[in-house]
N, C-alpha and C positions, 0 to 999 in steps of 0.2 A: 803315538803319543806316550806310551809307556814302553819300557824295555821289556822283552819276553824273559821271564824266569820261571823256574819250577817253584811253585808256591802252594800254600795249602789251599783247600777248596773253600775255606770259609775265612772271612774278615770280621773282626771284631772293631766296631766303630762306636766311639762314645761321643754323644752330642751333649754340650752344655746349653740348656735352654734358659734364657733369662726372661721372664715375663713381668712386665711392669704394670702394676695395678695402682693407679693413682700415685700417692707418695710412698707406697709400699712395693716391694718386689718379691718375687718368689723364684727359687732356683730349682729347676728340675735337671736330674742327670738321667739321660735316656741312652740305653744300650741297644745296638742293632748288630745283627750278624748277617752275613751275605753268603750265598752259595750260588751256583749256576748249573743248568742242565740243558741238554738238548734232546727233548722228547724222551725224558726219563734217564738219559745217559749222563754221567757226571761231566762237567766242563770246568777246567781250571781258569780261574780269573787272573789277569795279569794286573788289574788295578780297578779301583773304584773312584768315581768323582761325585761329588755332591755339589749341586747348583741350587742356590736360594732364588727361586723365581719371584718371590715377593719383595725382598729387599736387596737383592743382588749379592755377589760374592760367590766364590766357589773354593772348594778344598778338594785335594787329591791325595790318594794313598797309593803306594806301590810296595811290593814285597821287598824287604822284610818289614817295613813300617806297617803296623796293623791297627793304629789308633789315631783318631782325629777328633778334635773338639771344635764345635761351632757354636756361636752365639745366636739363638734363634728367638724371635718373637712368637708369641702364640698365634696360631693359624698360618705360620709360614708354610708355603708350598715348596717342597724340596723335590728336585729331580735327581734321582740317583742313576748314574750311567756306569754300567759294568763293561769291562773291556776283556775280550778273550781272542785267542787266535783262532782263525777259521778261513773258509773259502768266501770269496766275495759274494755278496747278495745276488741271488738270482741264478747263479751258475754252480751251486754246491755239488749237485750230482755229476754234472758234466766236467767240472774241474778236476775231479779225481781221475778222469780218463784223458784229459787233455791239459796237462799242467803247465805247458809252456807257451800258450798263445798269449801275445802281449802286444800292446801299442805303446810305445815309450813317449814320454813327454817330448814336445818340439824343442829344438835348440837353434837359436836362443829363444828364451821365453821371458819377458815379453818379446814378441816377434817384430822385427822390422818389416820391410816389404816382402822378405823371404826368410823362411826358416827350414830346417830339416827335421823329418820325422822317421822313425824306424819301426818296423812291424816284424814280429816273430811268429811263425806258424809251425807246429810240430809235425804236420803232415801236408803233402801237396793237395791243392784244391782251390776252388774259386773264392776270392776275397772282394768284398765291396768296401769302398771308403766314401763316407758322406760327411759334408760339412754343412752345418746349419748356424743360423744366427741365434740370438737370445730369445727371439719370438717363435723359434722352430722353423723358419723359412729355409728351404734347401738352397745353398749357395753353389754346391757342386756335388756330382755323384759319379764315381768311377768304379769299374769293375775289372778285376784281373784274374788270371789263372796263374798261381804262383807255386813254385816249388817249396819244398820243406826248408826252413832256415830263416835267416834275417834278411829283410828287404828295406832299402832306403828310398825315400821320396823327398822331393823339394816342393815346399808348399809356398805358394804365393798368396798372401792374404788379401781379402777384399776390404771394402771399407767397413768402419765400425770399430768399436773398441773391444769387443768380445765375441768369440765364436766357438764352436765345438766340432771336433773331428771324431767320427765313430767308425770303427772297423768291425766288420761281421765276417765270421768264418765258422763253418760247420755248426750253425745255430747259436753261436756264442757272439758276444759283442764286447768291445773295449772302447771307451771314450776318453778324450783328453780335452782340457779347457785351453784355449789359445788367447792370450792377451796380445793386443796390438800396441806398439809404441805409439804414443800420441802424435798425430800428424802424418802417420804412415798409412798404407793401404791404397792399393791402385784402384780400387772400386770393382775389380774383376778377380774372383778366386781362380786358382789354377793349381793343379797337382800333377807334378812330373815324376814318373818312375826313374830312379837313378841306377838301379840295379841291385843285385844280390850281394850281401855282405858275407865274407867267409866266416863261418863260426858265429861270432857274437856281433851284435850291433856295433856301430861306430862308438867310440869311446866318448863322444860328446852327447850321447843319448843314454839315459838312465834306464836300465832294466832291473826288475825285481830279482833278488836272489831266490826268492820262494814265492809261489803263488798264494801262500797263506797271508792273510791280511788281518789287521786288528779289527774285529767286529764289535759292535756297540749294541747293548740292550738297555733300555730305559725304564724305570719304574718311578711313577709320580705318587707322592703321599704328603699328607700334612700330619707330621708326627706328634702324637700325644702320649704314647706309651712305648715301653720296650717291645720290640718284635723282631722277627727274622724275615728277610727278603730273599727270594729265589729269582735270579735272572734267567729267563728263557731264551734259548738261541735257535729253537727250531722255527721255521716259517714255511708258509704254503702247505700246511698239513691241517687236518681237523684239530681243533683245540683238544688236547689231551684230556680225556674223561668227559668231554661234552662235545661229541662230533656233530650233533644236531639239537635243535630246539623246536618243540611243538608249541605253537602259540596261536590262539583263536582259530583253530582249524587249519593252520598252515604249517608246514615243516620248513624250517630255515637251517641251512648248512652254516658251520662255522669255520673259521680259519685263524690259525695262530700266526701271528706276525711278530716274532721275537717276545717280548713280554706283554704284548697286547693280545686279547682274543676278541675277534669281531665276528659279528653275523656276516656271512659271505654275500647276503642278498639284502637289498633295500627293504624296509619294512612296508608291509601292505595289510593294514587293518583299518577297519571302519566302513561307514556307509558313504558312497560317493555323493558329492554335491556338484552341482553344475557351476561353472566358473564365476558367475556373478554373485554367488551366495557366500558370504563370509562364514567361517567356522566359529561356533560359539560355545560357551561353557553351559551346555544343556544336558550333561550326563551321558551323552552318546559320543562315540568316537567317529569323526568325520574326516574325509579325505577327498582330494581332487584327483582325477586320472586325466592324463594328457589328452587334449582334444575331447574331454568329457566321454571317453570311451573306457569301459571296465577292462577291456583288453590291454590297454596301456598300462594299468596298474599291475595286471597279471605279469607284464613283461619288464616293467621298469620299477614297480612299487608305487606306493601313493605319494602324493604331494601335500605337505602339511604347512599350515601357517605355525609360527613359532609358538604362540600361546596354546594352541590345540596340541602341538607336539609334546610341550612341557606340561599339559594337563593343569595349566594355569597356576603353576608354581615357578618362581623365578630363580630358584637356588640352583646354581650350576652343578652339574653331575647328577641331577635328579633322574629318577626312573622315567618319568614322562609316560609316553605310549609304549615303551619297550617292555619286553617280558620280565617276569620276576627275576631278580638277580643280575639284571641288566640295566644299563643306563644311556642316556644321551651323552656322547662324549664332549668333553670340554674343549676349549680352545687349545689349552696346553696339551691335551692328549692328541689332538690333531697334529699339533706341531712336533710332538714326538714321532708320529707316524712319518711326517715330512722328512725328519732326520734319518729314519730307518730307510726310507725308500730312495733317498738321494744318494748317488754314487760319489758325489764330490764334497758334500757338507754333512756333518754328522749331527747326532742327537744333541740338542742344546745349543747349536751353533747360533750366534747372534744374527747371522743373515736372515734367520726365520722370524726375528722380531722386527725386521725392517720393512722393506718394500713389499707391495701387494704380490708382485711376481718374484718370489723368493726361491733360491736354489737353482739347480741345474736340471735334473731329470726325474725328480720325484713323480711328476705327473705322468710321464711315460711308463714308469714302473708300476703305477697303480691303475692305469687304464686296462680295460679288457682288450683282447686281441681282435674283437669283432664288434660290430654295431656302430662304429665310428664313421662319419662321412669324411671323405678326403677334403683337403684344402688346397689352395693355390691352383684353381681351375682344374681340379681332379688329377693333378700330377703327384700329390704327396699323400700318403696314408695318415690319417689323423689319429689312429688308435695307438695302443701301447704294447708292451711286452707282458704285463700281468705277472712279473717275476714273483711278486709276493703272495699272489692268490687273492687280492682284494677284489678284482674283477669289477672295476669301476665302469658302469654303463652310462652312455649319454642319454639320460632320461629327461633332459630339458627342465622347465620350471613354469609356474604359474605367476604372471606378472602381478606386482603388488598394487597396481591400479584397479585390480578386481576384474571388471568386465572387459579389460584391454585385450589380452590374449595369453595363450600359452606360447612358449618359444624355445628354439635351440635343441629340440630333440635330435638326436644323432650327431650334435656338434658340441654339446656342453652337458656336464653333470654338476648338480648343486646339492650340498648337504649342509644341514644346520649343525652348529654346535649348541651346547647349553649355556654359552657364555654370552652376556650381554655387554654391549658398549654403553647403552643409555636406555631411556625409556622406550625409544622407538627403533633403535638400531641393534641388531644382533650380529654376531660373528658367524660367517658362513665360509665354506671351503668349496672350491670348484675345480674341475678339470675341463679343458678346452681342447678342441681337435687341432688348433694352430699354436699351441703352447706345450712345451715340455715340462713345465712346473705345475705344482699343486698351488692353487691361487687362493689367498685369503682376503676377505673384505667384510665390511659391516653393511648389513642390508635392511630395509625396512621389515618389521616383524609380520606385515601382512602378506609378504611374499609366500609362494607355495614351493617348497623345496623337499627334497628326498630326506630320509632318515635312516642312518646306519646306528645300530646298537653295539655298545661295548660291554663285555663282561665286567661285573664288579670285581674288585680286588678280593683275592682269597682271604 
C-alpha cells in the first residue's frame, strides 16, 4: 500500500477537530506523534493511515509527507494503522531460515475451468496442497515429494465462486485465494503436477522479490488531547512488562498481538451457578461451567451472561469482571484482531464490516492447535495454527433459553464484546471447527459466553 523508503522513526500528525455545540463551534488543534517498536527494538514506519470509524473517511501519509489534517467531531473513534516492512504473520522466526518458500497466485485469476499455479521450495522435501471452499470444506488434498526449486501445477476448479489453495512445507504454509469466472467450474476439483520449472517460476505467475511484506499494526483511540502513539509489531510473546496477571487467586498469562495485549486464557472468576439460574446483580461474581462441572471452568474458563460480565454497566470498553487495568474488548477491538490475524485482508478492511463470515483465515490463525473436534465425518482437522498465540479453545456456550442446554464444546468458541446492538442483543465473536474465519454476530444477552480481557491503553 505504501512504498518502502528510509524514513524517520516518528511522524508528526496534526488533526483539526471541529466540535459543534448548538449554534456555536469550538476548534481544537491536536498534535500526535508516532513511533514503532518490536519488543523494545525500534522499527521504521513506512506510512500511517487514520480511519474515522464513527463518521467515515480516511487519510494516509507517507514519507516525506509528515502532516495531515482531519475534521473530527467530538467522540469520533479513530483507527490508526501503522505500516512497516517485516516477515509475514506467523512465520517470523522460520522465514529468516527459509526465505524462498512461496506459492504464487494462479494464472489466470479469476480462473476459468483451469488455471496454473507455481510453487517454490528452497530445499527438497514433502509438500502438501489442500483446496478448501469458503466454509472450510476440503475439496482436494495432494501430497508430493519435490526437489528444490520451482514447480508448476494445473488446477481444475470445482463449483462455487471462491476457494482457497494452501501449500505446506517444512512446517510453513502459504495460501492463495482463487476466484472463479461466473458460470465456470466443473464441480470436481483436480490438481495435476506439470513438472519442475528451471530456475524461476513461469513468467505468467508472480513471485515476490523479497519475503518481506508490509505489516500492519492498529491502535484505536477517541482523541481529546495531544499525545504520542507507539505501534507494536511483536506477536506471540508475553506482553512486554506484563508477562502474567494474578487475579482472584488465579494466574493468567498474557500475549502481545501487535498493538494489542490480551490475556492468553479465558477468564474464570466467580461462583458456579447451575444452568437454570440466571446471573443477577447481587454483589457476587457468578459464572456457568459447561455441563455444570467446575472442571470445565478450569479447562475453558467461565461462561457469563452479558450483564454479569459488564457488572451492570452498559458503557463499551468497561472493565466489567476483568482485572484492574484491563477491560472487556469492544467490537472495534475484536475487528482489529480480525485484520491482524487474516492473511488476505488487513486492519480496517471494509470486509470486516460486512457479512457475518468475514475474511479468509483469521479463525484458523486464532484457534488453538488442540482441543478441536474434526468435521466432515472425521476426515478434516477442525483446529488451527495458533500463529499469534491467542490459543482459542472450543469451550462451547450456555444457551440463552436458560434451562435448555450447553452446546458445542470442542466445536465452537464464543466471546462477548462490550458493544451492544440494542437493549437485548450484544455483539459476540466466535470460532467454529468447520470455518476458517472469525465470525461476528449479535446474540441475546442472556446467553452464556466466554470472556477474554484486553489491557487498557498505556
